[in-house]
N, C-alpha and C positions, 0 to 999 in steps of 0.2 A: 504494500500500500504506500503510495507516495506521501511524503511528509507535508505537513501543513506549513506553508511558508510565511503566513501572516495571521496575526490575531489582533483584535481590538475590543475595546469596551468603552462605554460612555457613562457619565454621571452628570446630574444637574447640581450646580453650585450657585447658591444665592449670592452672587457677586457679578460685577460688570466684566464683560469679556476682556477689556483692556487690563483690568487689575489681575485677572487670572493669568493672562498672557505674561504680564510683568513678572509674576512669581515663577511660572514654569520655564520662562526663557532665560532664567539666571542659573546656569549650570552649577555655580558654587552653592546654591541653596537646595539643590535636588535631594540632598541627604535628609531634608526635613520630612519628606514623605515617601521616598523610595525604600523598599525593604532591603535592597542590596547596595545602593549607591551611598557613599559617605562624603559626597561633595566633589568639588572639582577645582582645578587650577586653570585659569584662562591664560593662554600663551599670548604674548604680545601685549599691547596696550588694551585695557578693558574700557570700552566705550559703550557698553550695552550690547545686546545681541545684534549680530549682522551676518549676512551670508558670507561664508568664508572664515568666520571666527573659529579658532582652534582651541580646544580645551582637553585636558587630561582628567578623566573621571577616576576616582578611587572607589573600589567596590569590595564587598565582603559577602561571602556566603559560608556560614559555619566558620571553620577556622581558615578557609581558603580566602586569600586576598589577591587582587589583581588591579592593574591600571589599564585604562583604555585611552586611545587617542581618538578624538571625535572632531568633525568639522560640521558647522552649521550649514544646512542646505536651504532652509527657509526661515525667514524672520519677518513675518507680516503681522505687525502689532494688532492684537485683538482678534486675529483670524487663524494664524498657523505658525507653528514653530517646529522645526525638524532638524535632526542631525544624523549623520552617518558615522558608524563606528568602523574604523579602518586599521586599527593597530591594537595589539594587546600584549601584556607582559606582566610578570610578577611585580616588579618594582617600577619598571619603565616599559612603555609599550614598544617593544623592539620588533615583534613579529607583525609584519604588515600584510594585511589581507582584507578583503571585503568581509565584514562580520554581520552588521545589522543596520537597519534604519529605524529610528524612533521618531514618531510624528505626533504632534498634539494639534487638534483643531478646536476652535472656539466658536460657538454659535449662540447668539442671544435668543433666549426663549422665555417669554413672559416674565421679565424682570430678573432672570437668572441666566446662567451660562451653561450650555451643554458642552462639556469637555470630552473629547474623544481621543484616547491614547491608542496608538497602533505600533506594534513591533513587527518588522518584516525581516526575515532571515535573508541575509545576503551571501550566505555560504553556498552559492549556486554551483561551484565546482566540486563540492563534496558529494560523493555518491550517497544515496538515501540510506543504505545499510550502515555506512561509516558514520554519518551524522546521527543516526538513531543510536548506535552504540555509544558514541561520545556523549550525546545528550543525556542518556540514561545514567551514565557514569557520573557526569558533572552535576546532575540534578537529583541523584539518588532515586532513579526509577522512572522519571518522566521524560517526554520529549521537551525540547525547548519551547515549542508552541504551547503545550500544556502548562509548563512551568511559568512562562511569561504571562499567560492568561491570569494566573493567580497573582503574579507580581503587579500587573496592571490594575487589577481590582483593588489590591492593597494600597497602591499609590493613589488611585483616585479617591478612595475612602479617606485616606489620611489628608490629602489635599483639601477635600471638602471640609473635614473637621477643623483643620487649622484656619482656613480662610473664613469660614463662617464664625468660628470662635473669635478670631481676631476682629471681626466686624461686629461682635457682640450679639450675634444671632443665637437663638435657642437651638440646640441640636434637634435634628429630625431624622427620620429614617433616610438612608441613602436611596437615591432614585437613579435607576438606570435610564439612560436617554434613548 
């Protein structure tokens, strides 16, 4: 069976699309809501998000830690933010290869924002059997698509909780978009 190359999920957040975009487009703050990311270091001068901005993300899963190099591919305030992951390594991202694309879309909906997060596998050169074996080892039994589906849900729920709490809004059930 061919592997799933992309997964996404959505949530409604009671906040303006521009505000949600401002939070998600800052890679140094991603560790606030991501279950694996621990923040990032922007390379070069930091002038806010822009297409071509490069950053190194610090990540942790269990006792395993790694760093990725990423380049922003979309920075459309209040609408879309995306970056491709193209290098990985334990301390420094030395192994260069297409890895993944992460994308966030923002849509105004009745005084709230529908945030859609999408992960797309860019390991196109990997045979499915090899990707499946590697994925199940790295995630303790799941494919990356299954694993990322859970990570996306956790990220969106945490983002909603933080942004709505920061705005002084009472918590409510998470809404899928």
